N, C-alpha and C positions, 0 to 999 in steps of 0.2 A: 565243139568238143566239150564233153561234159567233165566237170571237176568233182572229184569225190569229196565227201564230207571231211575226210581226214586231211586231204590236200589243202582244203580251205582253212582249216584250223592252223596248220603249219605255216601257211602264208601270213596269217594274222600275227602269229608270234614273231616271225622274222621282221615284219614291219614295225611292231611295237618296240622290239629291241633296238632297231636302227634309229627310231625316233628318240629313245632315251639316250642313246650314245651321242647323237649329234646335237641334242638340245642343251644350250649353255646354262639354262636355269634348272639343271638337274636338282630335284628337291633333296636327294640324299646328300649331294655335295654341299648344298646350301646349309643343311642341318649341321654337317660336320664343321663347316667354316664358322658358324655361329658359336659352336661349343669351343673351338680353338680360340676365337676372339674373346670369349668370356674368361677362359682360363688365363690368357695373357693379361687381361685387365686386372683380374684378381691379384696376379703375381706382381704387377707393376704398382699397385696401390696398397700392397701390404695386407690384403684381406685373406691371406692363407691362414689356416687354423694354427693357433699358438699352443704349444704343448703345455704352457703354464697357465693358460686361460681358455676362454671359450670365444670362438669367432662370433662377432656380433651379427654377421649375415645369417647365421643359423637361426637367429631369433625372429627375423622378419622375412627372410627368404628373398627379399628384393632390394634392400637398401645397401648398395655396394659402397657407399661413402662413409658408413659408420666406422669408427675406430675400434680396434679389438679391446676387449675388457682385460685390464691388468689387475691381478689380485695382489693387494698389499696388506700388511698387518701393522697397526700402530703400536708403538712401545708404550706400555702402561707402567708407571712407577709402582714399586711394591715395597712393603715393609721388610726390613732385614732383622734377623734375630739378634745379631751382634755386630757392632761397628767399633773399630779400634783406631786409636790415634796416639802417636808418640810425641811427648813433650821433652825436648832435649835441652841441654845446657848450652847457652850461646857461647860461652868462653871455653867449654870443653865439649865439643860437638859430638863426641862418641859416648858421652855420659848422659843418661836419662835423668830427669828431674823427678824425685820421689816426693810423694805426699802433696802434690799440687791438685787443687780442685778445679774441675772443668765442667761447665754446664753447656747444654745444647738448647738453643732458643730459636724462635721464629725470626726471620728477617722482616723488616717493614715492607709494606707494599710500595711499589714504584721506586724512584731514585732515592738514594740515601747516602749519608756521609758517615765517616768514622765516628763523629760525635753522636750521630743518631744511634749507632750500634752501642756505644758506651751508655747512652741513655736507657736503652732497652736492658742491657746487662746489669745496670745498677738500680733498676726499678724495684722497689720492695715488693710490688705486686706482680712481678714478671711471671709468666707461665713457663715453667721448666719442662721441656720435652723429655730430656734425659740428663743424667749427670753421673760423674764419677767423683766421689768426694776425696779420693786420694789415689794418685797414680802410683803404680808399683815401682820397684827398684830400677826397672828399665825405662821408666817414664811412660809406661803404657796406660792410657785411659781407656776403659772398657764401658761401652754403652749397650746395655742388654735389656732395655725395656721393650724392644721390638717396635719402636715408634718412628725410627728414622727411615725415610723412604729414599729409594734410589732416584737420582737426577734432580732432587729437590735441594735448593740452597738452604742451609741452616747457619745460624750465628753460633760460633763456638767461643765461649768466654772463659779464659783462664783467670781464676779468682786468686789474686796475689795475697801474700801475707808476709810479715816481717821474717818468718822462718823459712819461707820458700822463695817465691819469685815475684817480679813485678807483674801487674795486670797486663793482659793482652786479649784483643778480640780479633777475629777473622771470620770470613765466610767460606764455607766449603760444601761441596756436594759429592755424594757417591756417584760415580759415573754410570753410564748405561751398561748394565751387566745382565747376564741371563737370570731369569726369575727362578732358576733352579738353585742358585747360590743363596745361602742363608746368612753368611758372614762376609764382612769386608774390612780390610785393614788399609788405611790410607798409606800409600807409599811415600808421600811427602811428610817429612818430619817438621814439627813446629818448634822453634827455638825461643827460649825465654831467658831472661837475666835473673840470676840469684841476687837477693837483696843483701848488700854489704853494710859496712859501718864505717864511720869516720874515725880518723886518728884523733887522739886527744888534741883539742884545739890549742892548748898551751902545754908545750912540752916542759919537762923538768929542766930547770936552768935556762928557760927562755929569757932572752934579753928584754929589759924594760927600763923605763926611766920616767921620772915625773910623778910617781905615786907616793902617797904618804908612806913613810918608812914602816916596813914590816907588814904592809897590807897586800902586796902582790903575792898571790898564792897559786901555784901551778897545780895543786891538788884539787882545790875547790873551784879553780878557774874564776877567781875574783881579784879585784884590785880597787883601791879607793883613792879619790882625789881630795885634797884638802881644800874645801870651800870655806872653811872657818878662819884659818890663820892667814891665807893668801888673798891677794887682791890683784885685779888687772889681768891681762892676758898671760896664760900659762901654757906650757907644752908638755905633752906626755907621749910616750910610744911604748909599744910592746909587740913582740913577735908571736905570730900564730902559725901553726902547722896545718896545711890543707892537704888531705890525702885520704885514701881508702886503706884500711888496715887489715882487710880480710882477703886472703888468697882465693881465687876462683869465684869471687863475687864482685858486684858492681854497685855504683850509686847513680841512679837515673836522674838526669837534669839537675846536677848539684848547683846550689846558689849560696852566696853570702848575703845575709839580710841583717839590717840593723833596725832596732825599734826600742822605744821606751817601755819599761814595765808599766802596766796600767796604773794610773794614779800617781806615777812618779816621774813625770816628764821634766826634763830640764827646761827652765824658762826660755822663752824665745831669745835668741842671740847668745845663749850661754855657750854653745858649741859653735865655733866660727868656721872650722874646716876639719875635714877628714881625708887623709890620703892613704892609699894602700899600694905598697910597692914590693916587688919581688926581691928577695935576697938570694935564695938558692932554689934549685929544683925546677919543677914543671912550670910552664907558662900557662896561666889560666885566663889570659886576656884582659887583665885589669888595665884600665887606661890611666894616664897621668892627669886625672881630673880630681876636683874636689867632690867628694861623695857626701858632704854634709846634708844636702837636700834629700838624700835617700833615707834619712832617719825619719823625718816628718811624714814622708809619703809611704814609708815602710816598703818601698819598691825593692824587690830582690835583684841582686846583681848576678847575672847569669855567668857561670864559669864555662869557658870553652877552650880556646887555645890548643893545648896539646891533648885534650881529651879525645876519646874515641867517638867518632860521629857515625851514627846509624842512619843512613840516608832513607831507608824504608820507613823508619819510625819518626824521622826528623827530630832526633834527640841526641844529646851528648851523654856519654857514660864515663864515669871515673872508675879506674880499677887499681889494683895493687901497684901497677906500673907508674902511677901518678902520685907525686908527693912534692910539696914545695913549702918553703918557709917565706912568709910575707910579713912585712912590718906595717902595723897600723899606727899612723901618726895623727894625733888629735891636738888641735888648738882650742882652748876654752877660756872663758872669762870668769875668773874667780869672784869678781865683783857682782856678777849676775847670777851665777850658780848658787843653789841653796842646798843645805845639808839634806840628805835623804833622796836626792835624785838618783835615777838608775837607768843605765843604758845597756842593752844587750847586743852583742855582735855574735851572730849565729851562722852555722853551716847546716844546711838541710838539703833534702833531695826533692824530687818531683816538682821542681820549679818554683818552690816558695817555702817559707817557714811554716811548718806544721801542715803542709799541703796534704790533701787526702787523695787516695788513688781513685781512678775514674770508675772502677767496677765495684770494689768492696767498700769504697768511701772510708778507707782507713789510712792513718799515717803509717809509713813503713819503716825506713831507716830512722834511727833516733837522732834528733838534732844535737849538735855540739855547740855550746854557747860559752862566751866569756861575759861576765857581768861586771860592769864598771859602775861604781857608786860614788857619791859625794858625801863627805863627813865634815 
């Protein structure tokens, strides 16, 4: 039987279709399976395209293990037009300090101490980045030189004076803020102590004994011992007042210090003992010891006791709330003392007699002294 040409073609088509249907290695199925496997691999390994970046596989076309690119921006410090800082009264915290001078300086490289900061602030050749020579009535210091940069540490130095406040140094930085801002005001306030003054060391009518008649004077704060007419051991005492006489102000690290006027030292052994005891008022921590050795060494006697302790500054402060009367008792030898000798008993601040501040290198509160002479 003859097969027509059309029948032959139809038979071939049927056989080919049957072959493809029953063949397990169908190339179309294999291609689809490979694409599905690739998509599953990409999803499991995080290689899908990130909306915030570009998929790294697109760059090579074949490296499926590359991590996606993450686009980040680094913060760059920038200069601000104006920076503001408020200096407030430590004793009246709602009140600003007016006319205080504040400088902005660079901090040292590496680790540094508070003493290092004071050394920079007091250096006559220091480089001043910016300054405000006088804070306003609200205590605001304005720095408008356009040199202070965000996120950079700077040393801020409050330059004290007898008419304003005690020195202070601290480090501060403007935080990370948008570079669209041109001004910044520190939310943290800085507190400083106004400089006070001492009570008269010898009050009118202060008790005294052992002085040459008519020589003890509470106005001039002087008194004389008779080294000419007397001989042997003698005793004298006088009362002194220790206190701050200015409301709203303080005395930083107050001390009592004794010293001979230059060129007028008592001969060795002329003063045999000095005791200082409380009669009334505030306790300043005087011990029941002989302080005679403190004269030759000129070592200051630190006042503490009832005084206000500032833990951050590690300093004592005397305020109007502190006042006490103390008796100074002296034993001296008239046979050794000579006419013209002179001893000073003084009250002063900043930890020593005529001590200078650490920034401006100035004395601040005025010392109060009683001068004892021999005639």
